[in-house]
Structure formats: C-alpha cells, structure tokens
C-alpha positions in Angstrom: 145.2 205.8 -122.9 144.1 205.9 -119.3 143.9 209.7 -119.4 141.7 209.6 -122.5 139.4 207.0 -121.1 139.1 208.8 -117.8 137.4 211.7 -119.5 134.3 209.5 -119.9 132.9 208.5 -116.5 131.3 205.4 -118.0 134.8 203.9 -118.4 135.9 204.7 -114.8 135.1 201.2 -113.6 137.4 199.7 -116.2 140.4 202.0 -115.4 141.3 200.5 -112.1 141.0 197.0 -113.4 143.2 197.8 -116.3 146.2 199.2 -114.3 147.7 195.9 -113.7 147.3 194.9 -117.3 148.8 198.1 -118.5 151.9 197.5 -116.4 152.1 194.0 -118.0 151.8 195.4 -121.5 154.6 198.0 -120.7 156.9 195.1 -119.8 156.0 193.4 -123.1 156.8 196.5 -125.1 160.1 196.8 -123.2 161.0 193.2 -123.9 160.1 193.7 -127.6 162.4 196.8 -127.8 165.3 195.0 -126.1 165.1 192.3 -128.8 166.3 194.8 -131.3 169.8 195.3 -129.7 169.9 191.7 -128.6 169.3 190.5 -132.1 172.0 192.8 -133.4 174.5 191.3 -131.0 173.3 187.8 -131.9 173.7 188.4 -135.6 177.2 189.8 -135.0 178.2 186.6 -133.0 176.9 184.4 -135.8 178.9 186.4 -138.4 182.1 185.9 -136.3 181.5 182.2 -135.8 181.2 182.8 -132.0 179.5 179.6 -130.7 177.0 179.2 -127.9 178.4 178.1 -124.5 175.0 177.8 -122.8 171.3 178.1 -123.5 169.0 178.9 -120.6 165.2 179.3 -120.9 163.6 182.5 -119.4 160.6 181.5 -117.4 157.8 183.9 -116.5 154.8 182.5 -114.6 155.7 179.0 -115.5 156.0 179.7 -119.2 159.1 179.9 -121.4 159.1 183.4 -122.8 162.6 183.4 -124.3 166.2 182.3 -123.9 169.3 183.6 -122.4 172.2 182.9 -124.8 175.8 182.9 -123.6 178.4 183.2 -126.4 182.0 182.2 -126.1 183.3 185.7 -126.8 180.2 187.9 -127.0 178.8 187.4 -123.5 175.1 187.1 -122.7 172.0 188.2 -124.6 168.4 187.6 -123.9 166.0 187.0 -126.8 162.2 186.9 -126.1 159.5 185.2 -128.0 157.8 188.5 -128.7 154.9 189.1 -131.0 152.8 191.3 -128.7 149.6 192.7 -130.3 147.0 194.6 -128.2 143.5 194.3 -129.5 139.8 194.1 -128.5 137.4 191.3 -129.4 133.6 191.2 -129.5 131.6 188.5 -127.8 127.8 188.7 -127.5 127.8 192.3 -128.4 130.4 193.3 -125.8 134.1 194.3 -126.3 136.9 193.0 -124.2 140.6 193.6 -124.1 143.0 191.0 -125.6 146.9 190.9 -125.8 148.8 188.3 -127.8 145.4 186.6 -128.5 144.7 186.2 -124.7 141.9 187.7 -122.8 143.0 190.3 -120.3 141.4 189.6 -116.9 141.0 191.1 -113.5 142.7 189.6 -110.5 139.5 187.7 -109.9 139.7 186.2 -113.4 136.9 188.2 -115.0 137.4 189.5 -118.5 137.8 193.3 -118.7 135.1 195.0 -120.7 135.9 198.0 -122.8 133.2 200.7 -122.7 129.8 200.7 -121.1 126.4 199.4 -122.0 125.2 202.6 -123.5 128.4 204.4 -124.6 130.1 203.4 -127.9 132.6 200.7 -127.3 136.2 201.8 -128.0 137.8 200.2 -131.0 141.5 199.6 -131.5 143.7 198.9 -134.4 147.5 198.7 -135.1 149.2 200.8 -137.8 152.8 199.8 -138.2 154.3 200.4 -134.7 151.3 202.4 -133.4 148.3 201.4 -131.3 145.3 203.5 -132.2 141.8 203.9 -130.6 138.5 205.3 -131.7 135.5 206.2 -129.4 133.2 207.5 -132.2 132.7 204.3 -134.3 135.8 204.9 -136.4 135.3 208.5 -137.5 138.5 209.7 -135.7 141.5 207.7 -134.5 143.9 208.7 -131.8 147.4 207.2 -131.3 147.5 205.7 -127.8 150.8 203.8 -127.7 153.8 202.9 -129.8 156.5 200.2 -129.6 159.3 198.7 -131.6 157.9 196.3 -134.1 158.9 192.8 -132.9 161.8 191.3 -134.9 161.6 187.9 -133.2 158.6 185.8 -134.0 159.7 182.8 -132.0 162.7 180.8 -130.7 163.2 177.1 -130.6 166.1 175.1 -129.1 167.6 172.2 -131.0 170.4 169.7 -130.3 172.7 171.7 -132.5 171.9 175.1 -130.9 169.1 177.7 -131.3 166.9 178.6 -134.2 165.5 182.2 -134.2 162.4 182.8 -136.3 162.3 186.4 -137.5 159.2 188.5 -138.2 159.8 188.5 -141.9 159.7 184.7 -142.0 163.5 184.1 -142.2 165.4 182.1 -139.7 168.8 182.6 -137.9 170.7 179.4 -136.8 173.1 179.8 -133.9 175.4 176.7 -133.4 176.1 175.4 -129.9 179.8 175.0 -128.9 180.8 171.4 -129.3 180.9 169.3 -126.2 183.2 166.4 -125.7 183.1 163.6 -123.2 186.8 162.9 -122.8 188.3 160.1 -120.8 192.1 160.4 -120.2 193.8 157.9 -117.9 197.3 156.6 -117.4 198.4 153.4 -115.7 200.8 153.8 -112.8 204.4 152.5 -113.1 207.3 151.7 -110.7 211.0 151.8 -111.4 214.4 151.4 -109.7 216.9 154.2 -109.5 218.1 154.9 -113.1 215.8 152.3 -114.6 213.8 153.0 -117.8 210.3 151.6 -118.0 207.3 152.1 -120.2 203.8 153.2 -119.2 200.5 153.3 -121.1 197.6 155.8 -121.3 194.2 155.8 -122.9 192.5 158.8 -124.5 188.9 158.5 -125.8 186.3 161.1 -126.7 188.8 163.8 -127.7 188.7 165.3 -131.3 190.7 163.5 -133.9 194.3 164.8 -134.2 194.7 165.6 -130.5 198.4 165.6 -129.6 199.7 164.2 -126.3 202.9 165.2 -124.5 204.5 164.2 -121.2 205.9 166.5 -118.6 208.5 165.0 -116.2 208.6 165.8 -112.5 211.0 165.5 -109.6 213.8 164.3 -111.8 211.8 161.7 -113.6 212.1 162.0 -117.4 209.1 161.2 -119.7 208.5 161.2 -123.4 205.7 159.9 -125.6 207.1 157.2 -127.9 203.9 156.0 -129.6 200.4 157.3 -130.2 197.3 155.6 -131.5 193.7 156.8 -131.9 192.8 155.6 -128.4 196.0 155.7 -126.4 199.8 155.4 -126.5 203.0 154.6 -124.7 205.2 156.7 -122.4 208.9 156.0 -121.9 209.9 156.9 -118.3 213.3 157.0 -116.6 213.7 157.3 -112.9 216.6 159.5 -111.5 219.1 158.3 -108.9 217.5 158.7 -105.4 214.1 158.8 -107.0 211.0 159.7 -104.9 207.3 158.9 -105.7 205.8 161.5 -108.0 203.2 162.2 -110.7 204.1 162.8 -114.3 201.6 165.1 -116.1 200.2 164.1 -119.5 198.5 166.8 -121.6 196.4 166.3 -124.7 195.5 169.4 -126.8 193.2 169.6 -129.8 193.0 172.1 -132.7 190.2 174.1 -131.0 192.4 175.2 -128.1 191.1 172.6 -125.5 193.5 170.8 -123.2 193.0 167.6 -121.2 195.2 166.4 -118.3 196.0 163.0 -116.9 198.4 162.1 -114.0 200.7 159.1 -114.3 201.8 158.0 -110.9 205.4 156.8 -110.6 206.5 154.7 -107.6 210.2 154.8 -106.7 211.5 151.3 -105.9 214.9 152.3 -104.6 218.2 150.8 -105.7 217.9 147.6 -107.8 218.9 144.6 -105.7 221.8 142.4 -106.8 220.7 139.0 -108.2 222.8 136.4 -106.3 222.5 133.9 -109.1 224.4 136.1 -111.5 228.1 135.5 -111.9 230.4 138.4 -111.1 232.6 139.8 -113.8 234.9 136.8 -114.6 237.9 139.1 -115.2 237.3 140.9 -111.9 235.5 138.5 -109.5 236.1 140.8 -106.6 234.2 143.6 -108.3 235.5 146.8 -109.8 238.4 148.6 -108.2 237.5 151.6 -106.1 240.0 154.3 -106.4 241.1 156.1 -103.4 239.5 159.5 -102.9 242.1 162.3 -103.6 242.9 164.8 -101.0 240.8 168.0 -101.6 242.4 171.1 -100.2 240.2 173.3 -98.2 239.1 176.6 -99.7 240.7 179.1 -97.4 238.1 181.8 -98.2 235.1 179.4 -97.9 236.1 177.1 -95.1 232.6 175.6 -94.7 232.1 174.9 -98.4 230.2 176.9 -101.1 227.1 178.8 -100.2 223.9 177.1 -101.2 221.0 179.5 -102.0 217.8 179.0 -100.2 214.9 177.4 -102.1 212.8 180.0 -103.9 209.5 180.5 -102.1 206.4 179.5 -104.0 204.0 182.4 -103.8 200.3 181.8 -103.1 198.3 185.0 -103.3 194.9 185.6 -101.7 192.9 188.4 -103.6 190.1 190.0 -101.5 191.3 188.7 -98.2 191.2 189.5 -94.5 190.0 193.0 -93.8 189.4 195.1 -90.7 188.4 194.0 -88.1 189.6 190.4 -88.6 193.2 191.2 -89.5 194.6 189.6 -86.4 197.9 187.7 -85.8 195.9 184.5 -85.2 194.0 184.8 -88.5 197.2 185.4 -90.4 198.8 182.4 -88.7 195.8 180.3 -89.8 196.1 181.7 -93.3 199.8 180.8 -93.5 199.0 177.3 -92.3 196.8 177.0 -95.4 199.8 177.8 -97.6 199.2 181.4 -98.4 202.1 183.8 -98.6 200.5 187.1 -99.8 197.2 188.7 -98.7 195.4 191.6 -100.5 192.5 193.5 -99.0 191.5 197.0 -97.9 191.5 198.1 -94.3 188.6 200.5 -93.8 187.6 202.7 -90.8 184.8 200.3 -89.8 184.1 196.7 -90.7 184.0 196.4 -94.5 182.7 199.9 -95.2 184.6 202.7 -96.7 188.1 203.3 -98.0 191.4 202.1 -96.6 192.7 203.9 -93.5 196.5 204.2 -92.9 196.1 203.5 -89.1 194.4 200.1 -89.9 197.0 199.3 -92.5 199.8 199.6 -90.0 197.8 197.5 -87.5 197.4 194.8 -90.1 201.0 194.8 -91.0 202.0 194.5 -87.3 199.5 191.6 -87.0 200.9 189.8 -90.1 204.6 190.2 -89.1 206.3 186.9 -88.3 203.4 184.7 -89.6 204.8 184.1 -93.1 202.1 186.2 -94.8 202.9 189.5 -96.3 200.4 192.2 -97.3 199.6 193.8 -100.6 198.2 197.3 -99.9 196.0 199.4 -102.3 197.5 202.8 -103.1 195.1 204.4 -105.6 192.6 205.0 -102.8 194.9 207.9 -101.7 196.3 209.5 -104.8 195.9 209.5 -108.5 199.4 210.2 -109.9 198.0 210.8 -113.4 195.5 213.5 -112.6 197.7 214.8 -109.8 194.6 214.5 -107.6 194.5 213.8 -103.9 191.6 211.4 -103.2 192.0 211.1 -99.5 193.1 214.5 -98.3 193.9 213.5 -94.7 197.0 211.7 -96.0 199.2 212.2 -99.0 200.5 209.2 -100.9 204.0 210.2 -99.8 203.0 210.0 -96.2 201.3 206.6 -96.8 204.2 205.0 -98.6 206.7 206.6 -96.2 204.9 205.1 -93.2 204.8 201.5 -94.5 207.6 200.9 -97.0 210.1 199.7 -94.4 207.7 197.4 -92.7 208.9 193.8 -92.8 205.3 192.5 -93.4 204.8 194.6 -96.6 204.9 192.6 -99.9 203.9 195.4 -102.2 201.2 197.6 -103.7 197.9 197.0 -105.5 197.7 199.3 -108.6 194.4 198.2 -110.1 192.3 195.4 -111.5 191.5 194.1 -115.0 192.6 197.2 -117.1 191.7 197.3 -120.8 194.4 197.8 -123.4 193.6 201.5 -123.6 194.2 201.9 -119.8 197.7 200.4 -119.8 199.5 203.7 -120.3 197.6 205.1 -117.4 198.5 202.1 -115.2 202.1 202.6 -116.3 202.0 206.2 -115.1 200.7 204.9 -111.7 203.5 202.5 -111.4 206.2 205.0 -112.4 204.9 207.5 -109.8 204.7 205.0 -107.0 208.1 203.4 -107.7 209.8 206.8 -107.3 208.5 206.6 -103.7 209.3 202.9 -103.1 211.5 201.2 -105.7 212.1 198.1 -103.6 208.6 196.6 -103.4 206.6 195.0 -106.3 203.3 196.2 -107.7 200.2 194.1 -108.5 197.6 194.2 -111.3 195.4 191.4 -112.4 194.8 191.2 -116.2 191.7 190.1 -118.2 191.0 186.5 -119.3 188.8 187.2 -122.4 188.6 189.8 -125.1 185.5 191.4 -123.5 186.3 194.8 -122.1 189.9 194.6 -123.4 189.3 197.1 -126.2 191.1 194.8 -128.6 189.8 192.7 -131.4 191.2 189.4 -129.9 192.4 188.2 -126.6 195.8 187.3 -128.0 196.2 191.0 -129.1 195.4 192.1 -125.5 197.9 189.7 -124.0 200.6 190.9 -126.4 199.9 194.4 -125.2 199.9 193.4 -121.6 203.2 191.5 -121.8 204.8 194.5 -123.5 203.4 196.7 -120.7 205.0 194.3 -118.1 208.4 194.5 -119.8 208.3 198.3 -119.4 207.2 198.0 -115.7 208.6 194.6 -114.5 207.6 193.1 -111.1 207.5 189.7 -109.4 204.9 188.1 -111.7 202.3 188.8 -114.3 198.9 187.9 -113.0 195.7 187.0 -114.8 192.3 185.8 -113.6 190.0 183.1 -115.1 187.3 181.1 -113.4 186.5 178.2 -115.7 184.3 176.0 -113.5 180.7 177.2 -114.1 177.4 176.4 -112.5 176.7 172.7 -113.0 180.4 171.8 -112.8 180.8 172.6 -116.5 184.2 173.9 -117.7 184.4 177.0 -120.0 186.2 175.9 -123.2 187.7 179.3 -123.8 189.8 178.9 -120.6 192.3 177.0 -122.7 192.6 179.7 -125.3 193.2 182.1 -122.4 195.9 179.8 -121.0 197.5 179.4 -124.5 197.7 183.1 -125.0 199.3 183.9 -121.6 201.6 180.9 -121.8 202.7 181.6 -125.3 203.5 185.3 -124.8 205.1 185.1 -121.3 207.3 182.2 -122.3 208.3 184.0 -125.5 209.2 187.1 -123.6 210.6 185.3 -120.5 208.0 186.7 -118.0 207.0 184.9 -114.8 203.3 184.1 -114.8 200.7 183.7 -112.0 197.2 182.1 -112.6 194.1 182.3 -110.4 191.6 179.7 -109.0 188.1 180.5 -107.9 187.4 179.8 -104.2 184.0 181.4 -103.8 180.6 180.8 -105.2 178.9 183.7 -107.0 176.9 184.4 -110.1 177.8 181.7 -112.7 180.4 180.0 -110.6 180.0 176.6 -108.9 180.5 176.1 -105.1 184.3 175.2 -104.7 185.4 171.6 -104.5 188.8 169.9 -104.1 188.4 168.6 -107.7 187.7 172.0 -109.2 190.6 173.6 -107.3 192.9 170.9 -108.5 191.8 171.3 -112.0 192.4 175.0 -112.0 195.7 175.0 -110.1 197.3 172.0 -111.8 196.3 173.3 -115.2 197.7 176.7 -114.4 201.0 175.0 -113.4 201.0 172.8 -116.5 200.8 176.0 -118.6 203.9 177.5 -116.9 202.5 179.5 -113.9 205.2 180.1 -111.2 202.7 181.5 -108.6 199.1 180.7 -107.7 196.3 183.0 -106.7 192.8 182.6 -105.2 189.7 184.7 -105.5 188.6 185.0 -102.7 189.9 184.2 -99.2 186.9 186.0 -97.6 183.5 186.6 -99.1 183.4 190.2 -100.4 181.2 192.5 -98.2 179.5 193.9 -101.3 176.5 191.9 -102.5 176.1 193.1 -106.1 177.5 190.0 -107.7 175.6 187.4 -105.6 178.4 186.2 -103.4 177.4 183.2 -101.2 178.6 183.6 -97.7 180.2 180.3 -96.5 181.6 179.5 -99.9 185.0 181.1 -99.4 187.7 180.0 -96.8 186.6 182.8 -94.4 183.0 183.8 -93.7 181.7 187.3 -93.1 181.6 186.6 -89.4 185.3 185.9 -89.3 185.0 182.1 -88.9 186.4 179.5 -91.4 184.3 177.4 -93.7 184.8 173.9 -95.2 186.4 175.7 -98.2 189.3 176.6 -96.0 190.1 172.9 -95.5 189.7 172.3 -99.3 192.2 175.1 -100.2 194.6 174.0 -97.5 194.6 170.4 -98.8 195.2 171.5 -102.4 197.9 174.0 -101.5 199.7 171.3 -99.5 
C-alpha cells in the first residue's frame, strides 16, 4: 500500500505518518490470524471436557485486548478480542484513516488525512478477507492487504469461566475448574505406651463423598472408625517405647484431589501405677518373674547377630553446583542441608559450554568424604544409538573408565522428560552405558502431565514408563511436578499425577522419587517452607522413597525467567534464604 501511494508525490506527507500505524495494523492482523489456531485448540479442550485452571487478561496500552487461558491438560492459548476493520471516513470533505472504528493519529495526536487537497482521495473497502483501494473514484480497485477473517468477535469472563462470542453470532462456553476452600484439621492426642485413645478431625469445604484414611507413623497405629459430613473419629494405639510423632490424615475426592492434615501424637511414657488400686488378691506380691534361661553363645557369631545399617534416605538436587563452585566447602554445606546426591554439568568455564572430564574429576574429588555423591551427564560425550561421538576429544569409554571407580560417584544422567516414543531410545542409552559400568545407577526424570508424552492420557504414559523401568531397573523412578503456582495456588492435576505414579509403581513394586520446586521461574511461586512441606509431605504420603529438588542453584540460562536468589545457591556462589528453608524442611 505504501509503494502504491508513494507513486503520487501528493501522498508523500502521509507516508511517514502512516508507518507507525501500519506496524500496528500488522500486529492486529497477526493477532487475528493466531485466533484461528487458538480457537481450534479451545474447541478441542471444550470437547474433551478439559476445564480452565486460570484466566488472565491480556493488557495492551491499558486496555484488555484478550485473555490467556490455561487448560488443565491442554496448556495455554491466547484469544484476542479481534474484529479489525481498516477503513477511511469523511469529515468536512476530507478523508481520514480509521481502524476498528478509531481514528488513526500521528504521534502528536493529529488525524491522518488520506490524499491531498487537489488529488482524488483514496477510497477503501473490504471484500471478504481482502482490503482494497481505489484512487480513481471507484473505477478500478487494487487489493492492498489480506488477513484471516476474525473468528472471535469478543470475549467475556464470568464467574463460571469464559464465554467466547464468535463472528457468526454463536457462543462457546468454557467452564472454569472448580475451586474448593477446604479446611482439614485434627486435634492432638496423647497416650501411654500401649494405650489406645481416640482423636477427632474436622473436614469442611471438600466435595461430598470425600474419603478419609489415616497413616500411622513411628509405630503408632491409626484407623478411621467413624466419618460424618464434617469430620470423624480416629482410633490411635501407641507402641511400647513410643516417641512423639505426627499421624497423616488424607482425604481424597472423586476428582483426584487430595487433602492432608497432621494429627500430633504425644508420647506419655509408661502408665503410672495407681496406688489406690488393690493388687491381685490371689497374688498380692505381683506376678512371678521366671528366671531367665541360660542362652548358649553362638560360636560363629560371638558378638550377636549382624544388624544391617539403616537405609539412607536419598535427597537429590537437580541442576546443582557447577564449575567453578564445586568445592569441598560447598559440598559440605550442601550435605548439612540434607542432600545426598548432586547433579550438574561441569563446563570449561563458569556455566558456559558442555561438561569437561577434567572438571568432573575435580568435582568428584571435592565431594569425596562430604556425604554428597555426584550424578554425571553422559550423553554430552556419546550417543550410543547413533554411534556418534559428540565430544571427540574423549570417548565415552575413556570418560566412564576415568570416573567409575571414584568413591564420590553416584551414577549417570541419561536424559530428562522423555516422551513415550523416546523410551526405546533411552533404553538403548542405558544398555550401552551399563556395559561400561554395571555397578552405578542411571537417572532420568519423567513427565508429570500428558503434554509432550505422545500418549492420549497421563496414565497411559506412566504405564509405559514403569514398564520401561522394569526392563532397565535402577535405584528409583523419578518424576517432576511443581504444583505451587504464582499466587500460591495449587494445580489440581498434581493429584492425578500422584495417583498415576503411586498406582503403577506400587502395583509393579517400583521405588518412587518425587520432586519439589525450590526456585522461582515462569509460573512458579517464590519458595516457602509451607510450599516445600506441602510438596514433600504429599510426595511421601503417596509412597515416594526419595525426594528431589529443582533447583539447588539458579540455572545459568535465562530463557525460562529464573529469578536469581530464589534457589538455595545464587549465581555468585553465595547462599540465599531458600537454603535455610530447604535445610529446615529436609531436617
């Protein structure tokens, strides 16, 4: 359009003023075109019954121009209020540009005139998806621009969700995921050794039909003996030699949500003898105490039977201490916070580039004796499927051979969040590496939702993942899920993820490890003790036998909006307040 108008020198004064408006119109056309694919995804979500998790307005220059919709399974789409129509309008014999019924103006606020005093004023019209212009009073028309015809005429937010008004006059209603204000509390109890007492709990705001169960701890037994609409009763039995503990109460509804409450149990020791009670009249001196029989010593085990050491509880840091901060002192401080495994790369320079073997060995030496072992990435050196050497200065045989006997080595990172169609490839990686080192475990973290899994449901993905694990067993099956979102809201599909992993791993007798988010980034809230407790305690309640954190150190890459200072270790190598939070929760 500018080229055509530039042919007439009378229009030259308008060309410069129109450049900024043309750019604006280009954005409007792009937004309109993006509505086509966004609307298709929205309709698909509605057909599947996929509810809205959040609705955020899109603001441009102080005006709401659309909404960002986040579906439970379908991810994010952005729909714009888009009914752009470029026209000209006449006033006092002069023609001026308009778009969406608004006058287009110069930066100074003056309306932009089309044509000159003596030349015929250009006229515009729309024909379907084309913008056409004439400079000869309508004798001939030239197509100047085209765009996708807007499908969305308007969007309005309601208490129930969002209503999309389409260009043909029809509407599309998208329901919002239900929110519940749940209160779940339990009154503390105390008991003597071996005594059985009853405790009470209250549950309000949960959907009707929610079921409650009790999980004993530290030898204390607990069982729900009565349930009402707003609470119930727990029968609790203390063990001999009881110690103070917390019993976990869980309530689950038919939509996959779970709610937790802690019931604190105080151990009162042995029950004192009541001096007013008469002793046994038939045996006033108390029961006879038989003499202890002589027990012959075991000649082969003179000091008694061997007692196995307590199994270590693994706490894994994913994206952890890199070069140049992989020092003995930093690994000691990491161990003091409860961590036992650290995964990171060790590049040639600080943060940048791929892992270097020399730095791996330095880091292993630094970690030795601290209680922290290292998980080392291997696919940076060699692709066993393609038989391709990625880092030609070292072969994977040389790398594994140099580190496999190091006492600070925990195992090897194979990859992260594979789809179901990638599991065979990952299996080939594992088979190739375990021929070089059969004694150390491998690590892969699996997906929490069906997005990117290449399966129709998340349960189908977890079924495939657990079968993959049985073919390539290792220390634990790991999955990531960060449920605490901006605004301290909790993603409801977290519980579906937990149910899937819990169900399949318990059915197939697979050890499970769940992750907590210890860094703020796009869509995730700044960490807090409460959020870390929620994530870790819930993972444990669903059967996890190891815990993981993402991250220990803020990642050096900035593409996902990481906030420095929101992870235990900052980019400058110092520790933040989050370190103390994680240390407290781990303890």
